[in-house]
Backbone as numpy.savetxt, mean C-alpha at the origin, in Angstrom:
# Nx Ny Nz CAx CAy CAz Cx Cy Cz
-0.87 2.15 18.05 -1.16 2.02 16.62 -1.19 0.54 16.25
-2.04 0.20 15.33 -2.22 -1.18 14.91 -0.97 -1.72 14.19
-0.79 -3.03 14.27 0.27 -3.67 13.51 -0.11 -3.69 12.04
0.86 -3.43 11.18 0.63 -3.39 9.74 1.30 -4.61 9.10
0.56 -5.33 8.30 1.11 -6.43 7.52 1.38 -5.95 6.11
2.57 -6.20 5.61 2.94 -5.78 4.25 3.19 -7.03 3.42
2.43 -7.18 2.36 2.61 -8.30 1.44 3.38 -7.79 0.23
4.63 -8.17 0.17 5.54 -7.66 -0.86 6.70 -6.96 -0.19
7.91 -7.48 -0.38 9.08 -6.94 0.31 10.08 -6.33 -0.67
9.58 -5.86 -1.80 10.44 -5.16 -2.75 10.69 -3.73 -2.29
11.11 -2.89 -3.22 11.47 -1.51 -2.88 10.29 -0.75 -2.26
9.10 -0.91 -2.85 7.92 -0.20 -2.33 7.57 -0.69 -0.93
7.48 -2.01 -0.76 7.14 -2.56 0.54 8.12 -2.16 1.61
9.41 -2.20 1.29 10.43 -1.80 2.26 10.35 -0.32 2.58
10.03 0.51 1.60 9.93 1.95 1.83 8.77 2.28 2.76
7.62 1.64 2.52 6.48 1.83 3.41 6.81 1.34 4.81
7.42 0.17 4.90 7.81 -0.38 6.20 8.72 0.58 6.94
9.68 1.15 6.24 10.61 2.07 6.87 9.92 3.27 7.48
8.94 3.85 6.77 8.22 5.00 7.31 7.37 4.61 8.52
6.76 3.45 8.46 5.96 2.99 9.60 6.84 2.79 10.83
7.97 2.14 10.63 8.87 1.84 11.74 9.45 3.11 12.36
9.70 4.12 11.55 10.19 5.40 12.08 9.18 6.02 13.04
7.93 5.65 12.87 6.86 6.19 13.71 6.36 5.17 14.73
7.23 4.21 15.06 6.98 3.21 16.11 5.75 2.35 15.84
5.52 2.04 14.57 4.43 1.16 14.17 5.03 -0.19 13.77
4.62 -1.25 14.44 5.17 -2.58 14.17 4.75 -3.08 12.79
5.66 -3.80 12.16 5.45 -4.26 10.79 5.70 -5.76 10.69
4.78 -6.45 10.02 4.98 -7.83 9.58 5.17 -7.78 8.07
6.28 -8.26 7.57 6.55 -8.14 6.13 6.78 -9.52 5.54
6.28 -9.72 4.32 6.36 -11.03 3.69 6.70 -10.89 2.21
7.15 -12.00 1.66 7.31 -12.09 0.20 6.85 -13.47 -0.25
6.97 -13.73 -1.52 6.47 -15.00 -2.05 7.42 -16.17 -1.79
8.64 -15.88 -1.33 9.65 -16.93 -1.18 9.81 -17.40 0.26
9.12 -16.75 1.21 9.17 -17.20 2.59 10.04 -16.32 3.47
9.74 -16.29 4.77 10.44 -15.40 5.70 11.94 -15.65 5.81
12.37 -16.87 5.54 13.79 -17.19 5.65 14.63 -16.42 4.63
14.00 -15.90 3.58 14.74 -15.16 2.55 14.81 -13.66 2.85
14.25 -13.24 3.97 14.16 -11.80 4.28 15.13 -11.36 5.36
16.14 -12.15 5.63 17.08 -11.83 6.71 17.73 -10.46 6.49
18.21 -10.20 5.27 18.87 -8.92 5.00 17.89 -7.75 5.09
16.65 -7.97 4.64 15.62 -6.93 4.72 15.34 -6.57 6.17
15.19 -7.56 7.02 14.91 -7.32 8.44 16.09 -6.62 9.11
17.30 -7.03 8.76 18.49 -6.38 9.31 18.49 -4.89 8.95
18.08 -4.59 7.74 18.03 -3.20 7.28 16.91 -2.42 7.98
15.74 -3.04 8.14 14.58 -2.34 8.70 14.66 -2.16 10.20
15.21 -3.15 10.92 15.35 -3.03 12.36 14.45 -3.95 13.16
14.56 -3.86 14.47 13.98 -4.85 15.39 12.46 -4.87 15.42
11.80 -3.80 15.04 10.33 -3.80 15.09 9.69 -4.35 13.82
10.52 -4.82 12.91 10.01 -5.50 11.71 10.20 -6.99 11.89
9.21 -7.74 11.46 9.28 -9.21 11.58 8.97 -9.84 10.24
9.81 -10.75 9.80 9.56 -11.50 8.57 8.57 -12.62 8.85
7.55 -12.73 8.04 6.50 -13.72 8.24 6.07 -14.29 6.89
5.21 -15.28 6.93 4.61 -15.79 5.70 3.56 -14.80 5.20
3.17 -14.95 3.97 2.12 -14.08 3.41 0.82 -14.23 4.19
0.49 -15.45 4.57 -0.74 -15.68 5.33 -0.67 -14.97 6.68
0.50 -14.98 7.32 0.64 -14.30 8.61 0.53 -12.79 8.44
1.14 -12.24 7.39 1.04 -10.80 7.14 -0.41 -10.39 6.91
-1.16 -11.27 6.27 -2.56 -10.98 5.96 -3.44 -10.95 7.19
-2.97 -11.51 8.30 -3.78 -11.51 9.53 -3.62 -10.21 10.33
-2.72 -9.33 9.94 -2.53 -8.07 10.66 -3.80 -7.23 10.58
-3.90 -6.25 11.47 -5.11 -5.43 11.53 -5.29 -4.58 10.27
-4.18 -4.14 9.70 -4.19 -3.43 8.42 -3.19 -4.12 7.52
-3.58 -4.36 6.27 -2.71 -5.05 5.32 -2.42 -4.13 4.14
-1.14 -4.03 3.80 -0.70 -3.23 2.66 -0.30 -4.19 1.54
-0.87 -3.98 0.36 -0.52 -4.80 -0.81 0.56 -4.08 -1.61
1.79 -4.59 -1.51 2.91 -4.00 -2.23 3.56 -5.02 -3.17
2.80 -6.03 -3.53 3.28 -7.05 -4.45 2.92 -6.64 -5.88
3.49 -7.30 -6.90 3.10 -6.98 -8.27 1.61 -7.22 -8.48
0.97 -6.34 -9.25 -0.47 -6.39 -9.46 -0.92 -7.73 -10.02
-0.11 -8.28 -10.92 -0.53 -9.54 -11.57 -0.45 -10.74 -10.61
0.12 -10.55 -9.44 0.21 -11.64 -8.47 -0.87 -11.58 -7.38
-1.73 -10.57 -7.44 -2.75 -10.43 -6.40 -3.70 -11.63 -6.38
-3.89 -12.27 -7.53 -4.81 -13.43 -7.55 -4.33 -14.57 -6.66
-3.05 -14.56 -6.27 -2.54 -15.58 -5.35 -3.08 -15.40 -3.93
-3.70 -14.24 -3.66 -4.22 -13.96 -2.33 -5.65 -14.47 -2.14
-6.28 -14.87 -3.24 -7.64 -15.38 -3.16 -7.70 -16.62 -2.26
-8.54 -16.55 -1.25 -8.69 -17.69 -0.34 -7.58 -17.83 0.68
-6.62 -16.93 0.68 -5.52 -17.01 1.64 -6.04 -16.89 3.07
-6.94 -15.93 3.28 -7.64 -15.75 4.55 -9.07 -15.35 4.21
-9.90 -15.18 5.22 -11.21 -14.59 5.01 -11.01 -13.07 5.02
-11.10 -12.45 3.86 -10.80 -11.02 3.72 -11.94 -10.13 4.18
-13.07 -10.70 4.55 -14.24 -9.90 4.93 -13.89 -8.93 6.04
-14.17 -7.64 5.79 -13.98 -6.53 6.73 -12.52 -6.20 7.02
-11.57 -6.84 6.35 -10.16 -6.54 6.53 -9.83 -5.21 5.83
-9.15 -4.30 6.56 -8.71 -3.05 5.94 -7.46 -3.33 5.12
-7.56 -3.09 3.81 -6.46 -3.36 2.88 -6.12 -2.07 2.14
-4.85 -1.68 2.20 -4.36 -0.52 1.45 -3.67 -1.05 0.20
-4.22 -0.72 -0.95 -3.73 -1.24 -2.23 -2.76 -0.24 -2.85
-1.49 -0.64 -2.93 -0.47 0.21 -3.54 -0.16 -0.26 -4.97
-0.79 -1.34 -5.39 -0.45 -1.92 -6.70 -0.89 -1.02 -7.85
-0.21 -1.20 -8.98 -0.61 -0.58 -10.24 -0.73 -1.67 -11.29
-1.53 -1.41 -12.30 -1.89 -2.45 -13.26 -0.81 -2.72 -14.30
0.42 -2.91 -13.82 1.51 -3.29 -14.70 1.55 -4.80 -14.85
1.80 -5.25 -16.06 1.98 -6.66 -16.36 3.47 -6.96 -16.43
3.86 -8.23 -16.41 5.29 -8.55 -16.56 5.86 -7.86 -17.80
7.03 -7.28 -17.65 7.65 -6.55 -18.76 7.31 -5.07 -18.77
6.46 -4.65 -17.84 6.16 -3.22 -17.72 4.97 -2.73 -18.52
4.31 -3.62 -19.28 3.14 -3.20 -20.04 1.98 -2.92 -19.10
1.18 -1.88 -19.43 0.03 -1.54 -18.62 -1.17 -2.35 -19.11
-1.85 -3.01 -18.19 -3.00 -3.86 -18.55 -4.16 -3.01 -19.07
-4.87 -3.55 -20.03 -6.10 -2.92 -20.53 -7.24 -3.38 -19.63
-7.78 -2.48 -18.85 -8.81 -2.83 -17.87 -10.22 -2.58 -18.36
-10.36 -2.04 -19.55 -11.70 -1.71 -20.02 -12.35 -0.68 -19.12
-13.55 -0.96 -18.64 -14.26 -0.03 -17.76 -13.93 -0.24 -16.29
-13.09 -1.22 -15.98 -12.77 -1.51 -14.59 -11.59 -0.66 -14.10
-11.42 -0.62 -12.78 -10.23 -0.02 -12.20 -9.34 -1.14 -11.67
-8.05 -0.85 -11.52 -7.14 -1.89 -11.04 -7.52 -2.35 -9.64
-7.94 -1.43 -8.78 -8.32 -1.81 -7.42 -9.64 -2.56 -7.40
-10.54 -2.26 -8.34 -11.76 -3.04 -8.47 -11.45 -4.49 -8.78
-10.45 -4.70 -9.62 -10.04 -6.06 -9.96 -9.37 -6.73 -8.76
-8.57 -5.96 -8.01 -7.96 -6.50 -6.79 -9.06 -6.95 -5.82
-10.09 -6.14 -5.68 -11.18 -6.46 -4.76 -11.89 -7.75 -5.15
-11.95 -8.03 -6.44 -12.54 -9.29 -6.89 -11.74 -10.49 -6.38
-10.43 -10.29 -6.17 -9.57 -11.38 -5.71 -9.63 -11.56 -4.18
-9.99 -10.47 -3.48 -10.06 -10.54 -2.01 -11.43 -10.01 -1.57
-12.48 -10.71 -1.94 -13.84 -10.21 -1.72 -14.13 -9.94 -0.24
-14.85 -8.85 -0.01 -15.24 -8.48 1.34 -14.28 -7.54 2.03
-13.09 -7.35 1.46 -12.10 -6.45 2.08 -12.59 -5.01 2.02
-12.19 -4.23 3.00 -12.43 -2.79 3.03 -11.20 -2.15 2.40
-11.25 -1.94 1.09 -10.05 -1.61 0.34 -9.94 -0.12 0.06
-8.71 0.39 0.18 -8.41 1.80 -0.08 -7.20 1.86 -0.99
-7.29 2.69 -2.02 -6.14 2.90 -2.91 -5.33 4.06 -2.37
-4.02 3.86 -2.19 -3.15 4.92 -1.68 -1.69 4.58 -1.96
-0.84 5.58 -1.98 0.61 5.46 -2.12 1.08 4.99 -3.49
0.17 4.59 -4.38 0.61 3.98 -5.63 1.18 4.98 -6.64
1.03 6.27 -6.38 1.57 7.26 -7.32 2.97 7.73 -6.93
3.50 7.19 -5.85 4.83 7.58 -5.39 5.85 6.49 -5.69
6.98 6.89 -6.26 8.07 5.95 -6.43 8.63 5.58 -5.06
9.28 4.43 -4.98 9.80 3.94 -3.70 10.71 4.97 -3.03
11.57 5.61 -3.81 12.49 6.59 -3.22 11.75 7.77 -2.61
10.61 8.15 -3.19 9.81 9.24 -2.63 9.14 8.82 -1.33
8.68 7.58 -1.28 8.07 7.08 -0.05 9.11 7.00 1.06
10.31 6.55 0.72 11.36 6.37 1.72 11.91 7.69 2.24
11.83 8.74 1.42 12.40 10.03 1.81 11.56 10.71 2.88
12.12 11.72 3.50 11.38 12.51 4.49 10.15 13.09 3.83
8.95 12.84 4.37 7.74 13.38 3.75 7.61 14.89 3.90
8.37 15.47 4.82 8.36 16.92 4.99 9.50 17.51 4.18
9.15 18.38 3.23 10.15 19.01 2.37 9.93 20.51 2.45
10.91 21.22 3.00 10.76 22.67 3.14 9.57 22.99 4.02
8.64 23.74 3.46 7.45 24.13 4.22 6.23 23.28 3.85
6.46 22.17 3.18 5.34 21.35 2.75 5.50 19.88 3.10
4.42 19.14 2.89 4.42 17.69 3.07 4.08 17.02 1.76
4.72 15.90 1.49 4.46 15.16 0.26 3.05 14.58 0.29
2.36 14.68 -0.85 0.96 14.27 -0.96 0.82 12.78 -1.23
-0.15 12.15 -0.56 -0.58 10.78 -0.88 -2.06 10.85 -1.24
-2.37 10.50 -2.48 -3.76 10.48 -2.92 -4.45 9.22 -2.40
-5.72 9.37 -2.04 -6.48 8.28 -1.42 -7.83 8.17 -2.12
-8.27 6.93 -2.38 -9.61 6.70 -2.93 -10.17 5.42 -2.30
-11.48 5.43 -2.04 -12.10 4.24 -1.46 -13.59 4.41 -1.29
-14.30 3.30 -1.23 -15.76 3.32 -1.07 -16.19 3.25 0.39
-15.36 2.66 1.24 -15.68 2.49 2.65 -15.13 3.71 3.40
-16.01 4.58 3.87 -15.58 5.82 4.50 -14.78 5.56 5.78
-15.16 4.53 6.53 -14.42 4.20 7.73 -13.00 3.75 7.43
-12.87 2.88 6.43 -11.55 2.41 6.02 -10.70 3.56 5.51
-11.34 4.45 4.77 -10.61 5.60 4.22 -10.14 6.52 5.36
-11.00 6.72 6.35 -10.63 7.57 7.49 -9.44 6.98 8.25
-9.43 5.65 8.44 -8.31 5.01 9.12 -7.02 5.16 8.31
-7.14 5.02 6.99 -5.98 5.15 6.12 -5.45 6.57 6.15
-6.35 7.54 6.11 -5.95 8.95 6.17 -5.24 9.25 7.49
-5.75 8.69 8.58 -5.11 8.88 9.88 -3.69 8.30 9.88
-3.54 7.11 9.29 -2.22 6.48 9.20 -1.27 7.33 8.37
-1.75 7.84 7.25 -0.92 8.67 6.38 -0.46 9.92 7.11
-1.36 10.55 7.83 -1.00 11.72 8.63 0.02 11.36 9.70
-0.16 10.21 10.34 0.73 9.79 11.42 2.17 9.67 10.95
2.37 9.18 9.74 3.75 9.00 9.25 4.26 10.23 8.50
3.49 11.31 8.51 4.01 12.59 8.06 3.65 13.05 6.67
2.91 12.22 5.92 2.50 12.62 4.58 1.18 13.40 4.65
0.79 13.99 3.53 -0.45 14.77 3.46 -1.46 14.03 2.60
-2.49 13.43 3.21 -3.49 12.70 2.42 -4.43 13.65 1.69
-4.75 13.29 0.46 -5.74 14.03 -0.33 -6.79 13.04 -0.80
-8.02 13.21 -0.33 -9.12 12.29 -0.61 -9.72 12.61 -1.98
-9.63 11.64 -2.89 -10.17 11.82 -4.24 -11.54 11.16 -4.42
-12.12 10.66 -3.35 -13.47 10.12 -3.45 -13.51 8.62 -3.55
-14.47 8.12 -4.32 -14.72 6.68 -4.42 -13.69 5.99 -5.31
-13.70 4.67 -5.26 -12.80 3.91 -6.14 -13.11 4.15 -7.60
-14.40 4.18 -7.94 -14.77 4.31 -9.36 -14.37 5.66 -9.93
-14.40 6.69 -9.11 -14.03 8.02 -9.62 -12.59 8.37 -9.27
-12.25 8.31 -8.00 -10.93 8.75 -7.57 -9.78 7.92 -8.06
-9.96 6.59 -8.08 -8.82 5.75 -8.44 -8.43 5.91 -9.90
-9.34 6.38 -10.74 -8.99 6.59 -12.15 -7.95 7.69 -12.30
-7.89 8.59 -11.34 -6.91 9.67 -11.40 -5.53 9.22 -10.94
-5.49 8.10 -10.20 -4.23 7.72 -9.57 -3.75 6.34 -9.99
-4.21 5.85 -11.12 -3.73 4.57 -11.60 -2.53 4.77 -12.51
-1.93 3.68 -12.91 -0.67 3.74 -13.65 -0.77 4.56 -14.93
-1.94 4.58 -15.52 -2.05 5.34 -16.77 -2.17 6.83 -16.52
-2.24 7.21 -15.25 -2.27 8.62 -14.88 -0.86 9.15 -14.67
-0.75 10.31 -14.05 0.54 10.96 -13.83 1.05 10.60 -12.45
2.29 10.12 -12.36 2.88 9.85 -11.07 3.19 11.17 -10.39
2.92 11.19 -9.08 3.17 12.41 -8.33 4.53 12.33 -7.67
4.56 12.62 -6.38 5.83 12.61 -5.68 6.40 14.00 -5.59
5.94 14.89 -6.45 6.39 16.28 -6.39 5.26 17.15 -5.87
4.07 16.61 -5.72 2.94 17.38 -5.21 3.12 17.57 -3.72
3.00 18.81 -3.27 3.20 19.13 -1.87 2.04 19.99 -1.38
1.77 19.89 -0.09 0.87 20.85 0.55 1.65 21.55 1.65
1.33 22.80 1.89 2.05 23.60 2.86 1.70 23.17 4.28
2.69 23.18 5.15 2.50 22.83 6.56 1.60 23.86 7.25
């Protein structure tokens, strides 16, 4: 399995990292303050997690955006994002918890403007960190992860990854249609299950 770079080491980023590591997938994790500040996070996650700079995390084969949405513009020009598979977990929250007015745009559409050329997929953003960290198998079902994206290949890789770590992917279509159902102004899931 490919190495996953996670940009953002808060609760969401750590929860995703934990699920990947449980399935023997190596993780590069970063935050805005530098790898030297992630000692406790790495101790918690274990030996297959490595603290790196944001630029180093961005060079991984798959990159997960788990940083605050309003900070995505800091990624512009960080690397050449062309053809990079990026899983966008961000939601359009502004500092203080206010939801941004996007007009006719989607939050992931705006993210894509900051990292042009990326093969971007929206996923995991409707689950709270505790739901991501928990066992994805509950009773006779698996916890649902909604997925939206324009690049079918990128979406297929993301769906495969979601299946690998035990969640149940549900494809909602393109970014313009599907992501509107799974943005912050929509309903958070985490209780949606599909039967095994």
